[in-house]
Steps between C-alpha positions, in 0.01 A plus 500: 500500500561253786222250570352506850442166675302466824573162662285381792640226728337372818695242698321360803683222687838452333705732277515289182259717304692812602835349401373403154325833446810696601708316242246566223476866597879526500497402132203720412673803649778482242268645236185607687391725783378255765278543803510191723206479739554263793242399757681268743774527760840575345770307691796691639783483250286416198640703213247639253637632169637851544383653171124468557223682683333310782172523686473302823133454586413454870605134524261211531567130552285190516438250774717185472215315326443794258137530612504863615692827480681663790654848522869505584450832681248444777451875554244483216209263456483270201223712345698822548806337344299373204343840437837676519661252263220528247524879500879500467493245219246690291679830562828343392341376176360845427828677575731252329272450197661170395533362149512151655333372817628164632326314782719223640300176546156667490243391382645145521554560870477773768120498505509665845631812326208545263390790719779712348584323175152500346469880542850534354411289197173687454694827507740367237210393280306825551751695292339626182796387293552171692868583457637296794613146419377284791711193576491211748836356611492140631746225586519158333261312736179624661364380833222240470166604650220310669257683268725464195225523238342809657846653552601453136169643380550806722856551373394470135226757556741751655775445243256532211347816648818690586823349369692527174778250578606225741874448558595155632843493665592148402628286213214333315734219393528404868163601648192644333252716685206284393639222720374703798235715323290288266299784346797676346332482158211699650718810528443741212829684535850376404687279747878536464773296671799707609728229632590474869595811694838477674740752645703633210666801663858437606547401862800404709472235771786664693311829539287506812271796423479524879434126540720206597700345217578135436853428612687275257736330744296179470269365228153644550151356529249787471164458673245769409140570588362771269312766695498283812133507596398152384481245782620240248826690454550550871457126556748425219766727649462344844539153349811596302656663808462174691641301207794742473586431864518127421723566198752739655762225545414313179526760219721809460214725392366802683125570500390857428139563598289794379182491705300761309446872569135456605547203736332568837746588777401203714572254216834667424604485865426127502728455198774702670488268800534193276779660294705581809549128573692434174844615384416457131207743482454871433155656521379836373168655413539574132721548201381717211757314294391134508566440130865596538538312830375177341763522228761449771317214671525123470134441588179696546221397740173692479135498417406504131365847432533655155790735577704254706469233230612754237804586716578127527477452122708810428779399737507132398530399866373166623177539692262337746155659515204458733193640319232695688165322486305692766145614419488245219752702296672267251692766305839420652441123482410508130813692410732306729374154400545581133858614562572198721398261224760661273768476771545876546431477875376254760196511727485475876195303611322567832630169634859612428493800737613286792860614575665161441323443166560859390871472582521195271309688231739794520804274474361326192409831335858623535614203292249556219556713192183687392371487144523830316172621351480748214210736574417845373610713794479842334155573637568851627658627178239324287221655708631845409524406132151351493346802670657731241377274219142477622485868592586587139230260376252645749572856391456408136173322581341783700600756237285309249188496721257792448443714810124451477539120516739532793255718692215257442719208612606686812140586581409133458782389732407766754138387500603135550734597785225707668261206466758260648557735795127521565479119499792471742346760732169318490668169589685662790179642645 
C-alpha cells in the first residue's frame, strides 16, 4: 500500500521555500502518493513535479517587513481569505487522510499562519489512532528574533505538543541547527539532518522551457536575483548593470541577468533601461533552470539564499554574493561568511556596490579559482528515506499503545488546547 504524504509549503516574499519543497516532493513522489499544498503566488513558468496532487490555497503574502499578511487577490478581504484557506486545508486533510503531514518551516517560522496550521495540527492529533506522522521541515539556519528566548520557548512547546520529527535540510558537519536555535535539546522528538537539498533532476541549459537561454558565443557571467522582490537584490542588479557597462571593452564576457519572476514591473523596467545602454548584457525575467545555466558560466553574481548557494556549490562556478540583511535577518550572512572563509565564494560589501569598485571586484573574481567543498547534497532523497524510516517506527510505536491510553492522552491534549484557546480569546478581548 502506497504511503500518503501531505506537504504544506507557504512562501511569502521570495520563492526559495517553494523551490526546496518542490525538490523534496519530487523525490517523495517516487514511492509515495503526495499532496502538495501551496499558499503563495506561483510564478509563471515554475514547474511543479508532474506526478503529484496539488492544492493551491487562495494566496497570501506578507508585507516587505514581514509584519502583516496581505491577500494576493483583492476581491476578498484578508479575513475571508483566511477563513477559506482554513476550511480548504482541513477538508484536504480529511479527504486525503495522510500517513505523513509535513509543515515546511512551521513552527520555527510562519507564525502568521497559525490561524490555519494550529487547527490542522489539532485535527491530525485528534485521530483516535494518532496514525499520522507529523513532521517539521526546516533549512540549515533559522532567522534570529528580537524575542529569541520567548520564540524558542514557543517553538519547543508546539513541537513537543504536535510533532514526531524535525528534518533539517543541511549538513551538520558544516552547520548545526543549534547555532541558530539554542534550545534544540529541549525538543522531545528526533531531529534528523538530511543534507542540503539541490536540484537532482536532469536539466539542460540549452532548453528554454519558454524562457530565454544563455547563448554560448562568449564566456558568461550569470547575475541572478531569486524571486526578485527583495530591494537588496534589485539594488545589486542595478549596480552590476552599471559595472558591466564599464567592462564591455575590457573583458570578453557577456552578462546574463535573471531579474526574478516576482520583481515589480517598475523595477524591471528600470533594469531594462539600464541594460539597453550596454552591448554585453542580456536581461530576462526568470530561468527555471539556474542550476544548469551556472554550469556553463564563468562567474555567478547573486544574493546568498539557500537554493542559489546550493546551485553555486553544485556547479563549481566562481561566485560573488551580496547577502540580504534587511529586517535584521542574518541567515544569508552566516552561510555566506562561512563559505567565504573557506574560499568557496567571495562577498560583496555594501561599499563595493559603486560601479567602479564592483567592476574591479568582478575582474578579480574571474581570475580566482574557487575552493571545492564536499557537502552532503542529497537532502531531497534522504528526506524521503528518513520519512519512510520514521513512519515505520511511528507505526510500530502506536501499535503498542493501548487504545484506552491513547483516548485519555487525546482527551488531555484536547482539554489543554481548549484552555489555551480560552486564554488567547481572553487576551484578545
